[in-house]
BAKOLMAR-64829 format. One record per residue (C-alpha): residue number from 1; z, x, y. Coordinates in Angstrom, 2 decimals, decimal comma. Layout:
<recs>
NUM_Z_X_Y
...
</recs>
This chain:
<recs>
1_-22,19_51,70_-0,63
2_-23,27_47,44_-1,28
3_-21,04_48,38_-4,19
4_-17,64_49,79_-2,48
5_-17,51_46,49_0,20
6_-17,07_43,60_-2,16
7_-14,41_45,86_-4,82
8_-12,74_45,67_-0,85
9_-12,92_42,50_0,36
10_-12,52_41,07_-2,91
11_-8,95_43,96_-2,75
12_-8,94_41,93_0,80
13_-8,93_38,74_-0,90
14_-6,33_38,93_-3,48
15_-3,62_40,48_-1,01
16_-3,86_36,94_1,69
17_-3,77_34,49_-1,39
18_-0,82_36,78_-3,04
19_0,44_36,88_1,01
20_0,31_32,84_1,35
21_1,71_32,18_-2,19
22_4,99_34,23_-1,40
23_5,16_32,16_2,12
24_4,76_29,18_-0,10
25_7,34_30,26_-3,21
26_9,78_32,13_-0,07
27_9,38_28,18_1,78
28_9,91_25,67_-0,92
29_12,68_28,43_-1,48
30_13,94_28,15_2,14
31_14,06_24,38_1,28
32_15,50_24,28_-1,62
33_18,44_26,56_-0,21
34_19,36_23,57_2,37
35_19,35_21,39_-0,32
36_22,21_23,53_-2,24
37_23,88_23,17_1,29
38_23,07_19,22_1,95
39_24,49_18,20_-1,02
40_28,37_17,68_0,37
41_27,00_15,35_2,35
42_25,97_13,58_-1,25
43_28,98_11,57_-1,49
44_28,22_9,53_1,69
45_29,24_7,03_2,96
46_28,75_3,24_5,08
47_28,48_5,19_8,05
48_25,46_7,12_7,36
49_23,49_3,27_7,97
50_23,44_1,83_11,61
51_23,74_-2,41_11,27
52_21,80_-4,69_12,40
53_19,61_-1,92_15,07
54_16,04_-4,15_14,56
55_13,57_-3,89_17,47
56_12,91_-6,83_19,24
57_10,04_-7,51_17,28
58_12,11_-6,93_13,87
59_14,41_-9,50_15,61
60_11,79_-11,83_15,84
61_10,16_-12,04_12,47
62_14,65_-12,26_10,86
63_14,54_-15,76_13,02
64_11,74_-16,35_12,26
65_12,43_-16,44_8,30
66_15,01_-17,79_8,74
67_13,64_-20,68_10,05
68_11,93_-21,22_7,64
69_14,53_-20,90_4,38
70_16,42_-23,24_6,24
71_13,64_-26,44_6,88
72_12,51_-25,86_2,87
73_17,03_-25,83_1,84
74_16,49_-28,52_4,54
75_13,85_-30,36_2,89
76_15,09_-29,36_-1,26
77_17,96_-32,03_0,39
78_16,38_-34,52_1,66
79_14,33_-35,33_-2,17
80_17,13_-37,16_-3,06
81_19,60_-34,43_-4,79
82_23,09_-35,34_-5,36
83_25,27_-35,33_-3,00
84_27,75_-32,43_-5,35
85_24,68_-30,04_-5,61
86_24,78_-29,91_-1,10
87_27,96_-29,77_-1,01
88_28,45_-26,41_-4,04
89_29,88_-23,25_-1,69
90_28,23_-21,38_-0,37
91_26,22_-18,42_-1,19
92_26,50_-15,27_0,58
93_23,24_-14,20_2,78
94_21,64_-11,75_1,37
95_20,97_-8,85_4,23
96_17,99_-7,12_5,05
97_17,19_-3,63_4,88
98_14,67_-1,59_7,49
99_13,40_1,72_6,46
100_11,43_3,80_8,38
101_9,13_6,75_6,49
102_7,36_9,25_7,73
103_4,65_11,69_5,80
104_4,91_15,26_6,85
105_1,07_16,51_6,72
106_-0,26_14,30_8,23
107_2,30_13,18_10,17
108_2,40_9,20_10,25
109_4,85_6,80_9,95
110_5,64_4,24_7,66
111_8,15_0,68_8,52
112_9,60_-1,29_5,67
113_11,49_-4,86_6,14
114_13,25_-5,34_3,21
115_15,92_-7,14_0,65
116_15,60_-5,56_-2,16
117_12,92_-3,06_-3,24
118_9,89_0,03_-1,71
119_7,40_0,84_-4,16
120_6,19_3,97_-3,15
121_2,69_4,67_-5,22
122_-0,90_5,45_-5,60
123_-2,28_1,63_-6,31
124_-3,26_-0,43_-3,39
125_-0,15_-2,97_-3,48
126_1,46_-4,27_-6,69
127_3,89_-7,41_-6,97
128_6,07_-5,82_-8,79
129_7,59_-4,47_-5,71
130_8,95_-6,61_-2,38
131_7,56_-3,52_-0,69
132_4,55_-1,23_-1,57
133_3,44_2,42_0,25
134_0,55_3,36_-1,23
135_-0,40_7,08_-1,06
136_-3,39_9,20_-1,74
137_-2,32_11,95_-3,92
138_-3,74_12,95_-7,00
139_-0,28_13,95_-8,47
140_1,11_10,68_-7,35
141_1,34_7,98_-10,38
142_0,06_4,96_-10,07
143_4,17_3,21_-9,82
144_5,53_7,21_-9,04
145_9,74_5,55_-7,93
146_11,33_3,40_-6,00
147_13,69_2,50_-3,18
148_16,55_-0,48_-4,30
149_19,15_-1,31_-2,38
150_22,83_-1,43_-5,15
151_25,07_-2,41_-3,05
152_25,99_-1,07_0,56
153_23,77_1,72_-0,92
154_20,24_2,78_-0,88
155_19,35_4,74_-3,61
156_15,47_6,40_-5,35
157_14,73_6,58_-8,63
158_12,24_8,07_-10,43
159_9,69_5,00_-12,66
160_9,29_8,06_-15,97
161_5,82_9,55_-13,08
162_4,20_11,69_-14,60
163_5,46_14,79_-11,83
164_8,84_13,20_-11,58
165_9,80_12,69_-8,15
166_12,33_15,06_-5,81
167_14,68_14,41_-3,13
168_15,74_17,74_-0,88
169_13,57_19,17_-3,45
170_16,08_18,66_-6,59
171_14,39_16,64_-9,25
172_15,22_13,15_-9,95
173_16,89_11,81_-13,20
174_18,95_9,43_-11,94
175_18,79_6,77_-9,44
176_20,57_8,41_-6,11
177_22,23_7,84_-3,00
178_19,62_8,98_-0,05
179_20,07_9,28_3,68
180_18,44_9,23_7,12
181_17,06_13,16_6,98
182_16,51_13,63_3,10
183_12,78_14,73_1,45
184_11,34_12,73_-0,90
185_8,41_15,29_-3,02
186_6,44_13,08_-5,31
187_3,03_14,83_-5,91
188_1,45_16,36_-3,43
189_3,94_14,35_-0,75
190_6,37_14,60_1,18
191_8,15_11,92_3,34
192_11,09_11,62_5,50
193_13,52_8,90_5,62
194_13,67_9,10_10,38
195_16,10_5,99_9,95
196_17,96_3,49_8,12
197_18,46_-0,14_9,01
198_21,10_-2,40_7,94
199_21,25_-5,98_9,08
200_24,83_-6,39_10,04
201_27,14_-9,39_8,07
202_27,87_-13,28_9,86
</recs>
C-alpha cells in the first residue's frame, strides 16, 4: 500500500513540474511575441527621450558639477596659459543622461546620471565604466553589458558575456537602441527601463 502512495505522489509531483515548465515556456513565448509586435517601434525618434526632466535633486547635483567645472577652467586660465589658448572656440557642451531601471523580480529601482556609459555586471563597481550596476546573479558575467550614448540615442551592447544579453526577449548581437519600457535580460535578471531623460541643450 505504501508503495502505491509513493508512486501516486511521484506522479503528481511530475505532473506539477511539467505544468510549471509548460507555463514558464508559454510566458516566455508570449514575451517574445510581444517583442516581435513591438519591433516596428525600433525605428526610434528622438521624441522617445524626455528633455530636461530632472527632479530638483538632480538639478542641484548638475548645478554643483557645473560650478566645479567652471572653477577648474578658471583656475587653469589663471595659471599662466597663453591668451590665445583661452580664446579657442568653445566646445559643444556634453549632455547628461538619466536612466531609471527596475529589477522586475525584486522591484528594486536603480537610477543613474551619466555622460557616457553605465556598465552592468556581477562585480562590485568597475573603473572601466562611468556608472556601474552590480547584479547579484550567478548567470551574469563580471562585465556583462553596457548602456552607451551615441548621438541622441542610448544603445545596449553586450560585452561578450557567457550567457548573452537580451532586449525584450531577443538576444543582442550588436548595439541596439533602447527606450522606455524595454526589458533588458541578463542571466536570470530582468531590468525594465522605467525612464530615460536627457539634459536639454543650452
